[in-house]
Legacy VTK file of the C-alpha trace (Angstrom):
# vtk DataFile Version 3.0
C-alpha trace
ASCII
DATASET POLYDATA
POINTS 90 float
20.138 85.028 -13.705
17.773 83.002 -15.856
14.909 80.900 -14.590
12.963 78.229 -16.403
9.195 78.482 -16.899
6.586 76.392 -18.676
4.123 77.973 -21.097
1.278 76.500 -23.112
1.732 76.596 -26.899
0.081 74.895 -29.812
1.491 71.438 -30.501
2.806 72.642 -33.866
4.652 75.609 -32.396
6.065 73.565 -29.519
7.438 70.984 -31.952
8.976 73.661 -34.162
10.663 75.266 -31.172
12.026 71.933 -29.940
13.333 71.074 -33.416
14.954 74.477 -33.932
18.719 74.905 -33.668
19.882 76.186 -30.290
20.730 79.591 -31.801
17.126 80.086 -32.951
15.800 78.875 -29.599
17.931 81.498 -27.844
16.608 84.217 -30.167
13.024 83.140 -29.471
13.752 83.207 -25.732
15.167 86.717 -26.058
12.085 87.924 -27.944
9.815 86.433 -25.286
11.930 87.977 -22.517
11.689 91.422 -24.134
7.954 91.032 -24.649
7.266 89.939 -21.057
9.474 92.684 -19.603
7.596 95.312 -21.598
4.245 93.836 -20.648
5.122 93.736 -16.952
6.589 97.221 -16.694
4.010 99.188 -18.611
0.432 100.315 -18.019
0.007 100.639 -21.812
-2.259 98.322 -23.738
-0.931 95.074 -25.125
-1.415 96.339 -28.685
0.672 99.460 -28.025
3.404 97.372 -26.398
3.452 94.930 -29.307
3.691 97.814 -31.792
6.617 99.323 -29.876
8.412 95.972 -29.664
7.912 95.537 -33.405
9.297 98.990 -34.139
12.316 98.414 -31.875
12.987 95.010 -33.438
12.879 96.534 -36.925
15.283 99.289 -35.857
17.650 96.555 -34.640
17.496 94.757 -37.980
14.732 92.199 -37.512
13.122 91.838 -40.906
9.943 89.938 -41.775
12.163 87.301 -43.419
14.231 86.826 -40.263
11.088 86.663 -38.132
9.640 84.043 -40.471
12.824 82.025 -40.079
12.535 82.226 -36.302
8.905 81.135 -36.356
9.104 78.477 -39.036
11.563 75.649 -38.544
12.066 73.785 -41.781
13.487 70.250 -42.097
16.464 71.692 -43.993
17.603 73.323 -40.751
18.459 69.897 -39.401
20.738 69.081 -42.319
24.524 69.222 -41.788
24.939 71.985 -44.390
22.496 74.404 -42.749
24.095 77.587 -41.450
22.485 80.555 -39.736
23.555 84.162 -40.101
26.574 85.127 -37.980
25.849 86.528 -34.540
26.328 90.327 -34.723
26.089 90.862 -30.956
29.547 89.984 -30.136
LINES 1 91
90 0 1 2 3 4 5 6 7 8 9 10 11 12 13 14 15 16 17 18 19 20 21 22 23 24 25 26 27 28 29 30 31 32 33 34 35 36 37 38 39 40 41 42 43 44 45 46 47 48 49 50 51 52 53 54 55 56 57 58 59 60 61 62 63 64 65 66 67 68 69 70 71 72 73 74 75 76 77 78 79 80 81 82 83 84 85 86 87 88 89
């Protein structure tokens, strides 16, 4: 079951998230969920956790280009012709 929370972000990042297509918002939510779960369940340092999350994401196919796309919403994404990569989870 999902619950809604409020977090503080820079104005720029908040606007980019709000302008992102729903699919990218869901991916960002998943990344945050993974990060917070790891942080909560581990006595390891934040740096070690972040390194492990990065390694796991790369093993699952997250490339720097894909990450950049998730973090940087461009105006072209709002255009009718914009398409994201097909969802491979399903």
